Each structure stands twice: as structure tokens, then as C-alpha cells.
C-alpha positions as CSV (number, residue, x, y, z in Angstrom):
1,M,58.7,101.9,104.8
2,P,60.0,104.9,102.6
3,R,61.8,103.9,99.4
4,K,65.0,106.0,100.6
5,S,65.1,103.8,103.8
6,V,64.7,100.7,101.6
7,K,67.5,101.7,99.5
8,I,69.6,102.2,102.4
9,L,68.9,98.9,104.0
10,D,69.6,97.2,100.7
11,G,72.9,98.9,100.6
12,L,73.8,97.6,104.0
13,D,72.9,94.1,103.4
14,V,75.1,94.2,100.4
15,N,78.0,95.7,102.4
16,L,77.4,93.1,105.3
17,R,77.4,90.2,103.1
18,F,80.6,91.5,101.3
19,L,82.4,91.7,104.7
20,K,81.0,88.4,105.8
21,E,82.7,87.0,102.4
22,M,85.9,88.9,103.3
23,G,86.1,87.1,106.8
24,V,85.5,90.5,108.6
25,E,84.5,89.4,112.0
26,D,84.3,93.1,113.5
27,I,83.8,96.6,112.3
28,V,86.4,99.0,113.7
29,R,84.7,102.3,114.5
30,T,87.7,104.5,114.8
31,P,91.1,104.3,113.0
32,P,93.9,102.9,114.7
33,P,96.0,105.6,116.8
34,G,98.6,107.1,114.7
35,R,100.0,110.3,113.0
36,S,96.8,110.7,111.0
37,S,94.4,111.1,113.6
38,S,96.1,114.1,115.2
39,A,98.8,115.7,113.2
40,A,96.8,115.7,109.7
41,A,96.1,118.8,107.7
42,P,92.7,120.2,107.9
43,R,90.6,117.5,106.6
44,T,87.4,117.1,104.5
45,S,85.1,114.2,104.0
46,D,85.7,114.6,100.3
47,P,89.4,113.7,99.9
48,S,89.4,115.2,96.4
49,K,89.1,118.6,98.1
50,A,91.4,117.8,100.9
51,V,93.9,120.8,101.6
52,L,97.3,119.8,100.5
53,P,100.7,121.4,101.6
54,A,102.2,123.8,99.2
55,E,104.9,121.0,98.3
56,L,102.4,118.3,97.3
57,D,100.0,120.9,95.6
58,D,102.7,122.2,93.5
59,L,103.8,118.5,92.6
60,H,100.2,117.5,91.6
61,K,99.9,120.8,89.3
62,E,103.1,119.3,87.6
63,I,101.5,116.1,87.0
64,L,98.4,117.5,85.7
65,A,100.5,119.3,83.1
66,C,102.8,116.4,82.4
67,R,103.3,115.3,78.9
68,K,106.4,113.2,79.6
69,C,105.3,110.1,77.8
70,A,102.7,108.8,75.4
71,L,100.1,108.5,78.1
72,G,99.8,112.2,78.5
73,Q,98.6,112.6,74.9
74,G,95.7,110.1,74.9
75,R,94.1,110.9,78.6
76,I,91.4,113.2,79.4
77,Q,93.2,114.3,82.7
78,A,96.0,112.8,84.8
79,V,95.0,111.4,88.2
80,P,97.8,112.5,90.8
81,G,96.1,110.9,93.8
82,E,94.2,111.9,96.6
83,G,94.1,111.5,100.5
84,D,95.4,112.7,103.6
85,P,99.0,114.3,102.9
86,K,100.1,113.0,106.5
87,A,98.6,109.5,106.2
88,E,100.4,106.7,107.6
89,L,98.7,104.4,105.3
90,M,99.3,104.5,101.6
91,F,97.6,102.4,98.9
92,V,99.3,102.3,95.2
93,G,97.9,100.7,92.1
94,E,98.8,100.3,88.6
95,G,97.2,103.0,86.9
96,P,94.0,105.0,86.3
97,G,91.1,103.3,84.4
98,R,88.4,104.8,82.5
99,D,86.3,106.3,85.5
100,E,89.4,107.5,87.0
101,D,90.3,109.2,83.5
102,E,87.2,110.9,83.4
103,Q,87.0,112.2,86.9
104,G,90.8,112.9,87.8
105,R,90.4,110.8,90.7
106,P,92.1,107.4,91.6
107,F,90.0,104.2,92.1
108,V,86.4,105.5,91.8
109,G,85.1,102.7,89.5
110,R,83.9,99.5,90.5
111,A,87.4,98.3,91.8
112,G,87.7,101.5,93.6
113,Q,84.1,101.2,95.5
114,L,85.4,97.5,96.5
115,L,88.8,99.4,97.8
116,T,86.7,101.9,99.6
117,K,84.5,98.9,101.6
118,I,88.0,97.5,102.6
119,I,89.3,100.6,103.8
120,A,85.9,101.5,105.6
121,A,86.2,97.9,107.3
122,M,89.7,98.8,108.3
123,G,88.3,101.7,110.2
124,F,89.5,104.4,108.0
125,S,87.9,106.6,105.5
126,R,89.4,107.6,102.2
127,S,90.1,111.0,103.5
128,Q,92.4,109.3,106.2
129,V,94.6,107.4,103.8
130,F,96.4,108.3,100.6
131,I,95.5,106.4,97.4
132,A,97.9,106.9,94.1
133,N,99.0,104.7,91.3
134,I,102.4,103.8,89.6
135,V,101.4,105.9,86.6
136,K,99.2,108.9,86.6
137,C,97.5,108.7,83.1
138,R,95.2,105.9,81.9
139,P,97.1,103.3,79.6
140,P,94.9,102.5,76.3
141,E,92.3,99.9,77.1
142,N,93.7,99.5,80.8
143,R,96.7,97.6,79.6
144,V,99.9,97.2,81.8
145,P,101.9,100.2,81.7
146,H,104.9,100.0,79.5
147,R,108.6,100.4,81.1
148,G,109.2,103.9,79.5
149,E,105.7,105.0,81.0
150,V,106.4,103.8,84.3
151,E,110.2,105.2,84.5
152,A,108.6,108.6,83.5
153,C,106.1,108.6,86.3
154,T,108.3,107.1,89.0
155,P,109.8,110.6,90.1
156,Y,106.2,111.8,90.8
157,L,105.6,108.8,92.9
158,L,108.7,108.7,94.8
159,R,108.2,112.5,95.6
160,Q,104.7,112.0,97.0
161,I,105.9,109.3,99.2
162,E,109.1,111.4,100.4
163,I,106.3,114.1,101.1
164,I,103.7,112.0,102.7
165,R,106.1,109.8,104.6
166,P,103.7,106.9,105.3
167,R,104.6,103.9,107.6
168,V,102.9,101.6,105.4
169,I,102.3,101.3,101.7
170,V,100.0,98.4,100.4
171,T,100.6,97.4,96.9
172,L,97.6,96.4,95.1
173,G,98.4,94.1,92.5
174,K,101.3,92.7,90.7
175,T,102.4,95.6,88.8
176,A,102.6,97.9,91.8
177,T,104.1,94.9,93.8
178,D,106.9,94.5,91.1
179,H,107.5,98.0,91.1
180,F,108.5,98.3,95.0
181,L,109.7,94.7,95.3
182,P,111.4,93.4,91.9
183,E,113.2,90.8,93.7
184,A,109.8,89.3,95.2
185,T,109.5,86.6,92.6
186,G,106.5,84.3,92.3
187,S,102.7,84.8,92.2
188,M,100.9,87.2,94.2
189,T,99.6,84.3,96.3
190,S,103.2,83.5,97.3
191,I,104.2,87.1,97.9
192,R,101.4,88.5,99.8
193,G,100.7,88.0,103.5
194,R,103.9,89.5,105.1
195,F,105.8,92.7,105.2
196,Y,108.7,93.7,103.1
197,D,111.2,96.6,103.7
198,W,111.5,99.4,101.3
199,N,113.5,102.5,102.3
200,G,112.5,102.1,105.9
201,I,108.7,101.7,105.0
202,R,107.0,98.7,105.4
203,I,105.4,97.3,102.1
204,M,102.1,95.0,102.2
205,P,101.6,93.4,98.8
206,T,97.9,92.1,98.4
207,F,95.5,91.3,95.5
208,H,94.2,94.1,93.3
209,P,90.5,94.9,93.9
210,S,89.8,94.2,90.2
211,Y,91.3,90.7,90.8
212,L,88.6,89.9,93.4
213,I,85.9,91.2,91.2
214,R,86.9,88.9,88.4
215,N,87.0,86.0,90.9
216,E,83.9,87.0,92.6
217,G,82.8,83.8,93.2
218,N,86.0,82.8,95.0
219,K,86.1,83.5,98.4
220,T,89.8,82.7,99.2
221,P,91.4,85.8,97.7
222,K,88.9,88.0,99.6
223,K,90.0,86.3,102.7
224,M,93.7,86.6,101.7
225,V,93.3,90.5,101.4
226,W,91.5,90.8,104.7
227,D,94.4,88.6,106.4
228,D,96.7,91.1,104.9
229,M,94.7,94.0,105.8
230,K,94.5,92.7,109.5
231,L,98.4,92.5,109.5
232,V,98.5,96.3,108.5
233,M,96.0,97.3,111.1
234,A,97.9,95.5,113.8
235,L,101.2,97.3,112.9
236,L,99.5,100.5,112.8
237,G,97.8,99.9,115.9
238,G,100.6,98.8,117.7
239,K,102.7,101.8,117.7
């Protein structure tokens, strides 16, 4: 068998084992019906090259030039976010890491590869959702963003949400969840698993992919994340 075919089969085997650990029983080949399937702007398979409406494009240019807090001084480049500007589903994490800082794209490192698998298992591609972070520049050593840094970046995120108008936002990890749901106290285990309302948008908190990586031997968090995503799929598919 050609070496290329062996590599493809090995990759498929890794993905199938990951999906099995997540508790995925069926692979959705097409996304749930919704606004993204019909009303989205012209789309490319590379979400970083998606055609953005002028309003969102101007906002992202403003983010790229931003120096409102100390994070803007130490970054390589800002990471505004990427995906379908009319997406019904949005994922929001804490902040860019090293790989994201270097590439200018959200969730492209190891945690991002895991998120991409989760998105694919839901029946979406990255170009059919929108992925962003609370802060748009990498905090040093990937620390939790300081309050002032979050406050400086919040108007950008709020404006993105206002333009995109997603039906569901999945908050990845405690920092992102606390930003949207400060009243939801407790651990992620106790907070996740149900929808919350935020300004008319449904919020689904779940574990950050990096948490799943750090606890790779524990299947329970993976199963919890997939249970959360099944709720999201059911809501979007039940329109």
C-alpha cells in the first residue's frame, strides 16, 4: 500500500478512536438546517480567507491595529477570529496561544485541532461556524487574561456578536463562561450541560479542549463535552 494511503488510514484510525472516546455514535454528514446553510456569504474551505462583510472586516482591521492594553505590545499579531460571518453557532475561548499568535488564527494549536474534530463530529466545518476569543492577543505564557485586558477587548467581542448574530455561543472553559455568565457559580462540571440565556442568545458552557488534552486518560470530560454538543445540535436542528 502506498505510504500516503497508510498515513491517511492511520489518521482515520486516530480520529475514529477519538470519536469513540467522546461517545460519538453517529457521524453527521451535513450540518443541521439553519441560516448558515442558505444565507451565508460566499464561503471558502479555508475560514481564514472567508469573505467578510465590510462591517466585520473593518472591525477586524481595527483589532489588528489595537494597542489598548499591554497585550498589544508583546504579541506577534492579534487574532480577531474567523469563520462564517452569518454563523448560527459561535465558539468563544479564553485567548490565543503561541501557535495562534504566530499564525493570527484562533484555535490552530493542539487544542484547536481537537476543537476542529469536535466541530466536524457535529456535522460542521470550521468555515460554517465562527471561532473567537475573549481577548484577541496572547497573554504572556498563556496566563489567564487580567481584568483590564478583558475590559479592553470586550467591545470587540460584543461587536462581533452583534454583527454575526449567532443563535448559540459555546463558551470553552471557565474564563469564557465567567465572562458571559458571571452569575453561574461553581465548577465547569456543575455549570455545563444546560443552556443559559444571554441577551437572547443561548449559551452552552463546556470544557476547553486544552482541559481534555490535560486529562487525556479520563474519558468522562470528553463524554460531557459531546453531551453538551448534542444539545447544541438538537437546538439548531430543531428550528
